[in-house]
C-alpha positions in Angstrom: -84.2 -13.7 5.4 -81.8 -10.8 4.0 -79.8 -11.1 7.1 -79.7 -14.6 6.8 -78.5 -14.5 3.4 -75.9 -11.8 4.1 -74.5 -13.7 7.0 -74.2 -17.0 4.9 -72.4 -15.0 1.9 -69.8 -13.6 4.3 -69.3 -17.1 5.8 -68.8 -18.6 2.5 -66.2 -16.2 1.2 -64.3 -16.4 4.5 -64.2 -20.0 4.2 -62.9 -19.8 0.6 -60.0 -17.4 1.6 -58.7 -20.1 4.2 -58.2 -22.6 1.3 -54.3 -22.1 0.6 -54.3 -24.9 -2.1 -56.4 -23.0 -4.7 -54.2 -21.4 -7.6 -54.7 -17.8 -8.2 -56.1 -17.9 -11.5 -58.0 -21.0 -11.4 -61.6 -20.7 -12.1 -63.8 -21.7 -9.2 -67.3 -23.2 -9.7 -70.0 -20.9 -10.0 -71.4 -19.7 -6.7 -74.8 -18.5 -6.3 -76.1 -16.3 -3.6 -79.7 -15.5 -3.1 -81.7 -13.2 -1.0 -85.3 -12.9 -0.6 -87.8 -10.6 1.2 -91.4 -11.2 1.8 -94.3 -8.8 2.0 -97.8 -8.7 2.0 -98.3 -7.6 -1.7 -95.0 -8.9 -3.6 -91.8 -10.7 -3.1 -88.3 -10.3 -5.0 -85.2 -12.3 -5.3 -81.6 -11.3 -6.3 -79.0 -13.8 -7.4 -75.2 -13.3 -8.0 -73.0 -15.5 -10.2 -69.5 -14.7 -8.5 -66.5 -16.3 -10.1 -62.4 -15.5 -10.2 -61.0 -14.3 -13.3 -64.4 -14.1 -15.1 -64.9 -13.1 -18.9 -64.1 -9.6 -19.8 -67.3 -7.5 -19.5 -68.8 -6.0 -22.5 -68.3 -2.6 -23.5 -70.8 0.3 -22.0 -71.9 -2.3 -19.5 -71.4 -0.6 -16.1 -70.2 -2.7 -13.1 -72.9 -2.8 -10.4 -72.0 -3.1 -6.7 -73.5 -5.7 -4.7 -75.2 -3.6 -2.2 -77.3 -2.1 -5.1 -80.4 -4.2 -6.1 -81.4 -5.0 -9.6 -84.6 -3.7 -10.6 -84.8 -6.1 -13.3 -84.7 -9.1 -10.8 -82.6 -10.9 -13.4 -79.1 -12.5 -12.6 -76.1 -10.7 -13.6 -72.1 -11.7 -13.7 -70.2 -9.4 -11.5 -66.4 -8.9 -11.3 -65.4 -8.7 -7.7 -61.5 -8.7 -7.4 -61.3 -7.2 -3.9 -62.3 -8.9 -0.6 -61.3 -6.9 2.1 -62.0 -6.5 5.9 -64.0 -3.7 7.0 -63.8 -1.5 10.0 -66.1 -4.0 11.8 -63.8 -6.7 11.4 -66.0 -8.5 8.8 -65.0 -9.5 5.2 -66.6 -7.8 2.3 -66.8 -7.5 -1.3 -66.0 -4.5 -3.5 -65.1 -3.6 -7.2 -62.5 -0.8 -6.3 -59.2 -1.2 -4.3 -59.1 0.1 -0.7 -57.8 3.6 0.0 -54.8 2.4 1.7 -53.6 0.6 -1.7 -54.3 3.6 -3.9 -52.4 5.9 -1.3 -49.2 3.7 -1.2 -49.1 3.5 -5.1 -49.4 7.2 -5.2 -46.5 7.8 -2.7 -44.3 4.9 -4.5 -41.1 6.1 -6.1 -41.0 4.5 -9.6 -37.6 6.1 -10.4 -34.6 3.9 -10.4 -32.0 5.2 -7.9 -28.8 6.6 -9.5 -25.7 4.8 -8.4 -23.4 6.5 -6.3 -20.4 8.2 -8.0 -17.1 8.5 -6.5 -15.4 11.9 -6.7 -12.3 11.8 -9.0 -9.3 13.9 -8.6 -7.5 15.7 -11.4 -5.2 12.9 -11.8 -7.8 10.3 -12.2 -7.7 8.5 -9.1 -10.4 8.7 -6.1 -10.5 11.2 -3.7 -8.8 10.6 -0.4 -10.8 9.7 2.5 -10.6 12.4 5.2 -9.4 11.0 8.4 -10.7 12.0 11.9 -8.4 13.5 14.4 -8.2 10.3 16.4 -7.1 8.3 13.3 -4.3 10.9 12.6 -3.3 10.8 16.1 -3.1 7.1 16.2 -1.1 7.0 13.0 1.3 9.6 14.2 1.7 7.6 17.5 2.3 4.1 16.0 3.6 4.5 12.4 5.1 8.0 11.9 8.8 8.3 12.2 9.8 10.0 15.5 11.6 13.2 15.4 15.6 13.1 15.0 18.5 14.9 15.9 18.9 18.0 14.0 22.5 17.1 12.5 21.2 13.9 11.2 18.2 15.6 9.8 20.5 18.0 8.0 22.7 15.3 6.8 19.8 13.3 5.4 18.5 16.3 3.8 21.8 16.7 1.8 23.1 19.8 3.4 26.5 18.2 4.4 27.9 15.3 6.0 26.8 14.6 9.5 30.1 16.0 10.9 30.1 19.3 9.0 26.5 19.6 9.8 27.4 19.9 13.4 29.8 22.4 12.4 27.3 24.5 10.9 24.9 24.3 14.0 28.1 25.1 16.4 28.6 28.3 14.2 25.1 29.3 14.5 24.2 29.2 10.9 21.1 26.9 11.7 17.5 28.6 12.5 14.9 26.3 14.2 11.4 27.9 14.2 12.7 31.4 14.3 15.6 31.0 16.7 19.3 30.1 16.4 20.0 26.5 17.5 23.4 25.8 18.5 22.8 21.9 19.8 23.2 19.2 17.3 21.0 16.7 19.6 17.9 19.0 19.4 15.0 16.7 18.1 13.2 17.9 15.0 10.7 17.0 12.7 11.2 18.5 9.3 7.5 18.2 8.5 6.4 20.3 11.4 9.6 22.5 12.4 10.6 25.4 10.1 14.4 24.9 9.6 16.6 27.3 7.8 20.5 26.8 7.0 22.6 29.8 5.9 19.2 31.6 5.1 17.8 28.7 3.0 14.8 26.8 4.2 15.0 23.1 4.6 12.5 21.3 2.3 9.9 19.5 4.5 10.1 16.2 2.3 13.4 14.4 2.7 14.9 12.4 0.0 14.1 8.7 -0.1 16.7 6.3 0.8 19.0 4.9 -1.9 21.5 2.1 -2.3 24.1 1.3 -4.8 26.7 -1.1 -5.4 29.6 0.5 -7.4 32.6 -1.2 -9.3 35.4 1.2 -8.0 38.0 2.0 -10.8 41.5 2.6 -9.8 42.7 6.1 -9.2 39.4 7.3 -7.5 39.0 8.2 -3.6 36.0 7.4 -1.5 35.3 10.9 -0.3 34.4 14.3 -1.8 37.4 15.9 0.0 40.1 17.3 -2.4 38.9 19.0 -5.6 42.0 17.9 -7.4 41.3 14.1 -6.7 38.9 12.2 -8.5 35.8 10.9 -6.3 33.8 7.9 -6.6 30.6 10.3 -6.2 31.5 12.0 -9.4 30.6 8.8 -11.1 26.8 9.4 -10.0 26.9 12.8 -11.7 24.3 11.6 -14.4 22.1 10.1 -11.8 21.8 13.3 -9.8 21.1 15.3 -12.9 18.1 13.3 -14.0 17.0 13.4 -10.3 14.4 16.1 -10.7 12.9 14.4 -14.0 12.4 11.2 -12.2 11.6 12.4 -8.5 9.8 15.8 -8.9 9.3 17.8 -5.9 11.9 15.6 -3.9 15.5 17.2 -3.0 18.4 15.2 -4.2 20.0 12.7 -1.9 23.6 13.3 -0.5 25.4 10.3 -1.5 28.4 8.6 0.5 30.3 5.6 0.4 29.8 3.0 3.1 33.5 2.2 4.3 36.6 3.0 2.1 38.8 1.5 -0.3 42.1 3.2 -1.0 42.8 4.9 -4.1 44.7 2.0 -5.6 42.0 -0.8 -4.8 39.2 -1.6 -7.1 36.2 -3.4 -6.9 32.9 -3.5 -4.8 31.8 -0.5 -2.7 28.4 0.4 -1.3 27.0 3.8 -2.0 24.0 5.3 -0.1 22.3 8.1 1.7 21.1 6.0 4.7 23.5 7.0 7.7 22.0 4.2 9.9 22.6 1.6 7.1 26.2 2.6 6.7 26.9 2.6 10.3 25.3 -0.8 10.9 27.2 -2.7 8.1 30.5 -1.1 8.5 30.8 -1.3 12.3 33.1 -4.2 13.4 30.3 -5.8 15.6 28.6 -6.8 12.3 31.3 -9.1 11.7 30.6 -8.9 7.8 33.4 -10.8 5.9 35.1 -9.2 3.1 36.7 -11.2 0.1 39.5 -9.9 -1.9 41.6 -11.0 -4.9 45.1 -9.8 -4.8 47.6 -10.4 -7.8 51.1 -10.6 -6.2 54.6 -10.2 -7.9 57.0 -13.1 -7.5 56.6 -16.9 -6.6 54.2 -17.8 -3.9 55.0 -20.8 -1.9 53.5 -22.5 1.3 55.6 -20.2 3.9 53.8 -17.1 2.4 50.5 -18.6 3.0 51.3 -19.6 6.4 52.6 -16.2 7.2 49.7 -14.6 5.9 47.3 -16.7 8.0 49.3 -16.1 11.4 48.3 -12.5 10.7 50.2 -9.1 11.7 49.8 -6.2 14.0 47.8 -3.2 12.7 47.2 0.0 14.8 48.2 -2.1 18.0 45.8 -5.0 17.2 46.7 -8.6 16.1 44.7 -9.1 12.9 44.2 -12.5 11.3 42.3 -13.4 8.1 39.6 -15.8 8.0 40.7 -17.5 5.0 43.9 -17.5 2.6 44.0 -19.5 -0.8 46.5 -19.5 -3.7 44.3 -19.6 -6.7 45.1 -21.7 -9.9 47.1 -20.0 -12.5 45.3 -18.6 -15.7 46.7 -18.6 -19.3 46.1 -15.0 -19.5 47.5 -13.9 -16.1 51.0 -14.3 -15.4 51.2 -13.2 -11.7 50.0 -15.4 -9.0 46.5 -14.6 -7.4 45.6 -14.9 -3.7 42.1 -15.3 -2.3 42.1 -13.5 1.1 38.9 -13.2 3.4 38.8 -10.8 6.5 36.1 -9.6 8.7 37.7 -6.7 10.7 38.0 -4.5 7.7 40.9 -2.2 9.3 43.0 0.1 7.1 45.0 -1.3 4.5 44.4 -4.8 6.3 45.1 -7.1 3.4 48.0 -4.9 2.1 49.6 -5.1 5.5 49.0 -8.9 5.6 50.7 -9.7 2.4 53.5 -7.2 2.9 54.1 -9.0 6.2 54.6 -12.4 4.4 57.3 -10.8 2.2 55.3 -10.4 -0.8 54.3 -7.4 -3.1 50.8 -6.6 -4.1 50.5 -5.7 -7.7 46.7 -5.2 -7.8 43.7 -5.6 -5.2 40.2 -6.1 -6.0 37.4 -6.4 -3.6 34.7 -8.9 -5.0 32.4 -9.8 -2.0 30.8 -8.0 1.2 28.8 -10.2 3.5 26.6 -12.4 1.4 26.6 -9.9 -1.6 29.0 -10.6 -4.5 29.9 -8.1 -7.1 28.0 -8.7 -10.2 30.1 -10.3 -12.9 28.6 -8.2 -15.7 29.0 -4.7 -13.9 31.5 -2.8 -15.7 34.4 -0.7 -14.1 33.0 2.7 -13.0 29.3 1.4 -13.3 26.8 1.1 -10.4 23.5 -0.9 -9.9 20.9 -0.1 -7.4 20.3 -2.4 -4.6 17.1 -4.4 -4.0 15.8 -5.4 -0.7 16.9 -9.1 -1.3 20.5 -7.7 -1.7 20.4 -5.5 1.5 19.6 -8.5 3.3 22.5 -10.4 2.0 24.5 -7.4 3.5 23.1 -7.8 7.0 20.5 -4.9 6.9 17.3 -6.1 8.5 15.3 -3.0 8.3 
């Protein structure tokens, strides 16, 4: 009978576990399990009152396992929180958790993991990620500027003009990686190659490209040639003096003008240190139009306008303007004013056109190059830095 009661008890609890609709803290009806044994002399019975979430047991009342018989033969209410499957594959009841649960709790890490902190540099920014050799090689092959001619690198570094740099190279005053170089076309990379000019090492970092629009005054030349003449580049002395404060660690740019205006002509001229930019917009193939305002002496009539529009011969080439117009008279200006637009930009072209028509220029001012017009609020002798949108108006696509 004992074996029959044990089997029925296991079957009963297994059927209870298969009922998913029962809530966890719901108190089930009391289940009574009895077992009996017979002998020749006496008989005994053991009853268990089993329920989920029973009342809290009294103090100093030890829990008794179901495997031990109660000698009193009375009924007791037992707390059995664990129903587990034994090694034999059968379900059984016990008052303590399985060993695997105790082991997992002992090994569990109860500490909250610290968040990952990014290393910060002294400047306050995050530390740069170190790139692999393959990543650096890919960058060098696809994005880094390729090596350039030695004469061009010297000019960009502010040593001298490109022509003067070539003369320095021919004279043997330039040393590349420990040997004298006399070939201006030699390809060099200032970030890798060690270059010395007159015993002074060329900086690895080249100055950034800068672009300015200058309102040229009368009496200034567009080169840094004669010491006795005033150069438009002298108008940038204050800018260059404050360069080291605004750009620490970078060499000063060597500025030059894009094209030229004669000493008596005023108005718009571009100043930069970008040789490619200067060559592109000043080359005749760019076909950039240039607009001038010419004040002339005397009375201007129709025949003068026709003569100017027909053009003249300059350096063996017949040059004709794109547009000629007599501007209306202004109350405060006594002389007649002509608006003349040309695109070839040959030396003294506008002056020669007006002279060929029988007129004499009193003053000449350039007010536009391409799509960029001289700002009306830019004073004489002042300059303004050009933005990317301004460079596009000048025909620069890079």
